[in-house]
C-alpha positions in Angstrom: 0.0 0.0 0.0 1.4 3.3 -1.0 0.6 6.2 1.4 0.0 9.7 0.4 3.2 11.7 -0.1 3.9 15.5 0.1 5.6 15.2 -3.3 8.2 17.8 -2.5 11.2 15.4 -2.6 11.9 11.7 -2.9 13.3 9.4 -0.3 17.2 9.5 -0.2 19.3 7.4 2.2 22.0 9.6 3.8 24.9 7.1 3.4 24.3 6.7 -0.3 24.6 10.3 -1.3 27.4 12.1 -3.2 30.1 13.7 -0.9 30.9 17.4 -0.7 32.5 19.7 1.8 31.6 23.0 3.5 34.0 25.9 2.9 37.7 25.2 3.7 37.0 21.4 3.6 35.0 21.5 6.8 32.5 18.7 7.4 30.0 19.9 10.1 28.1 23.1 9.7 26.7 24.5 13.0 24.2 27.4 13.3 22.2 28.9 16.1 18.6 29.8 15.2 17.3 32.4 17.8 13.5 32.9 17.7 12.4 36.4 18.6 8.6 36.4 18.8 5.7 38.7 19.6 2.2 37.7 20.8 -1.0 39.7 20.7 -2.2 40.6 24.2 -5.4 39.0 25.3 -6.2 37.3 22.0 -4.8 34.9 19.4 -2.4 32.0 19.9 0.5 31.9 22.3 2.7 29.2 23.9 0.9 28.4 27.2 3.9 28.0 29.6 1.6 27.7 32.7 -2.2 27.5 33.3 -3.8 30.9 33.4 -7.1 32.6 32.9 -8.1 35.5 30.6 -6.7 38.0 30.2 -3.7 35.8 30.1 -1.3 38.2 31.7 0.9 35.4 33.1 1.9 33.8 29.8 2.0 37.1 27.8 4.4 38.6 30.3 6.5 35.4 30.6 7.0 35.4 26.8 7.8 39.1 26.6 10.5 38.6 29.1 12.5 37.2 26.3 12.4 40.4 24.4 12.9 42.7 27.4 15.6 40.7 29.2 16.5 37.2 27.8 17.5 38.2 24.3 19.8 40.9 25.6 21.6 38.5 28.0 21.9 36.1 25.1 23.4 38.8 23.0 26.2 39.3 25.5 26.8 35.5 25.4 27.0 35.4 21.6 29.3 38.5 21.6 31.7 36.9 24.1 31.9 33.7 22.0 32.0 35.5 18.6 29.1 33.3 17.6 26.9 34.3 14.6 23.2 34.0 14.9 20.3 33.4 12.5 17.5 35.6 13.8 14.0 34.3 13.2 11.9 37.4 13.5 8.2 38.1 13.9 7.9 41.3 11.8 5.6 42.9 14.4 8.7 43.2 16.6 9.8 46.2 14.5 7.0 48.1 16.1 7.3 46.5 19.5 11.0 46.6 20.2 13.0 47.7 17.2 16.1 48.4 19.3 16.4 44.6 20.0 16.6 43.7 16.3 19.0 46.6 15.7 21.4 45.3 18.4 21.7 42.0 16.5 21.8 43.7 13.1 24.7 45.8 14.3 26.8 42.7 14.9 26.0 41.4 11.4 23.5 38.7 12.2 21.2 37.2 9.6 17.5 38.0 9.7 14.9 35.4 8.5 11.2 35.7 8.1 9.1 34.2 10.9 5.7 35.6 10.1 4.0 38.6 11.4 3.4 37.2 14.9 3.3 34.0 16.8 -0.3 34.7 17.6 -1.3 33.2 14.3 -0.6 30.1 12.2 -0.2 30.6 8.4 -1.3 27.0 7.8 -4.8 27.9 9.0 -5.2 30.6 6.3 -6.7 30.5 2.8 -4.0 30.8 0.1 -4.7 34.4 -0.6 -4.4 35.3 3.1 -1.3 33.2 3.5 0.3 34.9 0.5 -0.6 38.3 2.2 1.0 37.2 5.4 4.3 36.3 3.6 4.2 39.5 1.6 3.7 41.7 4.6 6.4 40.0 6.6 8.8 40.2 3.7 8.1 43.9 3.1 8.5 44.8 6.7 11.9 43.1 7.1 13.1 44.5 3.8 12.1 48.0 4.8 14.1 47.8 8.1 17.0 45.6 7.0 17.6 47.1 3.5 16.9 43.8 1.7 14.3 41.1 1.9 15.0 37.9 3.9 16.1 34.8 1.9 15.1 32.3 4.6 11.8 31.5 6.4 10.5 29.6 9.4 6.7 29.5 9.7 5.2 30.6 13.0 4.5 27.4 14.9 6.2 25.6 12.0 2.8 25.7 10.4 2.4 25.1 6.7 -0.4 24.7 4.2 -0.3 22.6 1.1 1.1 25.5 -0.9 3.5 27.1 1.6 6.7 26.1 -0.2 5.1 27.3 -3.5 4.2 30.7 -2.0 7.6 31.2 -0.4 9.4 30.3 -3.7 7.2 32.7 -5.6 7.9 35.4 -3.0 11.7 35.1 -3.7 12.7 32.9 -0.7 15.6 30.6 -1.3 15.3 28.3 1.7 13.0 27.4 4.5 13.5 25.7 7.9 10.1 24.1 8.5 11.1 20.6 7.5 13.2 18.7 10.0 13.6 15.3 8.2 17.3 15.3 7.4 20.8 16.2 8.6 21.6 17.7 5.1 19.9 20.3 3.0 17.4 18.9 0.5 15.9 20.6 -2.6 12.1 20.8 -2.6 9.9 20.9 -5.7 7.5 23.7 -6.0 5.2 25.0 -8.7 7.8 27.8 -9.3 11.6 27.5 -8.6 12.9 24.8 -6.2 13.4 25.9 -2.6 16.0 24.5 -0.2 14.9 22.7 3.0 17.6 23.4 5.5 17.8 21.2 8.7 16.1 22.8 11.7 16.0 20.7 14.8 13.0 19.5 16.8 15.2 17.7 19.3 17.9 20.3 19.9 15.1 22.8 20.4 14.3 24.3 23.7 10.5 24.3 23.2 10.0 20.6 22.6 12.8 19.6 25.0 11.9 21.9 27.9 8.4 23.3 27.5 6.9 20.0 26.2 9.0 17.1 27.5 10.0 19.0 30.6 13.8 18.4 30.4 15.8 20.4 32.8 18.3 22.9 31.4 21.2 20.9 32.6 19.9 18.0 30.5 19.2 20.3 27.5 22.8 21.7 27.6 24.1 18.1 27.7 21.9 17.3 24.7 23.6 20.2 22.8 27.1 19.0 23.7 26.4 15.3 23.0 24.7 16.1 19.7 27.7 18.3 18.6 30.3 15.7 19.6 28.4 12.8 17.9 27.7 14.8 14.7 31.3 15.8 14.5 32.2 12.2 14.4 29.5 11.3 12.0 30.5 14.2 9.7 33.8 12.4 8.9 31.7 10.2 6.5 29.5 13.0 5.0 28.9 16.7 5.4 26.2 17.5 8.0 24.2 20.4 9.4 23.6 20.9 13.1 21.1 23.6 14.1 20.4 24.8 17.6 16.9 26.2 18.0 16.5 28.7 20.9 13.8 31.0 22.3 14.8 33.9 24.4 11.9 33.7 26.8 13.0 30.1 27.7 16.8 29.8 27.6 17.2 33.5 28.4 16.1 32.8 32.0 19.2 33.3 34.2 19.3 29.7 35.6 19.0 28.3 32.0 21.4 30.8 30.5 24.2 29.5 32.7 23.9 26.0 31.2 23.4 27.4 27.7 26.7 29.2 28.2 28.3 25.9 29.2 27.1 24.2 26.0 28.0 27.0 23.6 31.4 27.4 25.2 32.0 23.7 24.6 31.3 24.2 20.9 33.4 27.4 20.6 36.3 25.6 22.3 36.1 22.6 20.0 35.7 24.1 16.5 38.9 22.8 15.0 39.4 22.8 11.3 36.4 20.4 10.6 33.6 22.6 12.0 32.0 25.6 10.3 30.3 27.9 12.8 28.0 29.9 10.5 24.5 31.0 9.7 21.6 29.2 7.9 21.9 31.7 5.1 25.6 31.0 4.5 24.8 27.2 4.4 22.1 27.8 1.8 24.4 30.0 -0.3 27.1 27.3 -0.3 24.6 24.6 -1.4 23.2 26.8 -4.2 26.7 26.9 -5.7 27.2 23.1 -5.7 26.8 21.2 -9.0 23.4 19.8 -9.8 22.9 16.3 -8.4 25.2 16.7 -5.4 22.4 17.6 -3.0 19.3 15.4 -2.8 16.1 16.6 -4.4 15.9 18.5 -7.7 17.4 22.0 -8.0 16.0 22.5 -11.5 
C-alpha cells in the first residue's frame, strides 16, 4: 500500500549520497537559530507555559521577558563567544522593540522571516491570506534591513499545502520548516525549487523543555552530546547541526548559565572540521554546488 506523499522530494538514504564539503574542507556546519517572537495581548495564539485565565497576563508577560531581558543576555553571550546568529523574527517586533533587532543587526547577524506574529498560524489561512502574510512579513523586514530575507521559518512551523510554493514565488531561497534530514534537501514547488535546511525539533528548547520537561542541565548536555556525535558522523559525509532557541525560555538566568556551558564547549572545539556559521551561508554554499550533489531537484 502506497501512502499519500507530500511530493516535494523523494526518499534518499544519507549514506548513499554524493560527498561534498563545506568551505575550507569542513564537514560539520553549525548554526544557532534564535526565535524572537511577539504575541498579541489577550487574543490569538500563544505558547501556554503555565495554566492561566483570561486576560492571560501570566503567559504574555512570561513570553515578553525574552524580548525585554532574555535576548539581551543572550546577545552578551553570543558576543563573548564571537558566535553568529540566524535571527528568526516576527515582523511585528519592528513596532514592539526595534532596538532589540537593531542590536543583533549591528553585529551582522542574519534576519529570517518568521511571520508577522506567533499569535497566528499561516497553515490555517486560505491561500490568498497566507500569501498576504508572507508579503507583509517580507516587506517589513526589507524596509528595516535594507533587503528582503532569503530564509523562512513559519510561526509554529505551520504550513499549508502551498506554503513552499508561495515562499518560492515570493523570492525565498530556503525554509526551515522541514526537520527530516541532517543535510539540506531541494524541494519541488510550482515555481523554482526551494531548499529545505535542517532545523531541529530535538535540539530545540520548546519541545525539550516546555513539552518534554527536560531540565536545562539536561538540555545543555543534549547540545554538547549532539555536537560531539555529529562531529564524528561528519567524517563520513557533510552534516548540518542547528540549535533552536527561544529567548523567553533559555534567556532565563538559571537556564542561560547552562546554555553558556554548552556553547562554550562548541566554541572551544571548533577545530578545522567545524564551520560555525548561519543558515543563510549554508544555503548559499549549497546553491553553488553542481546539480545532483544535494538530494532533491534543483532544476
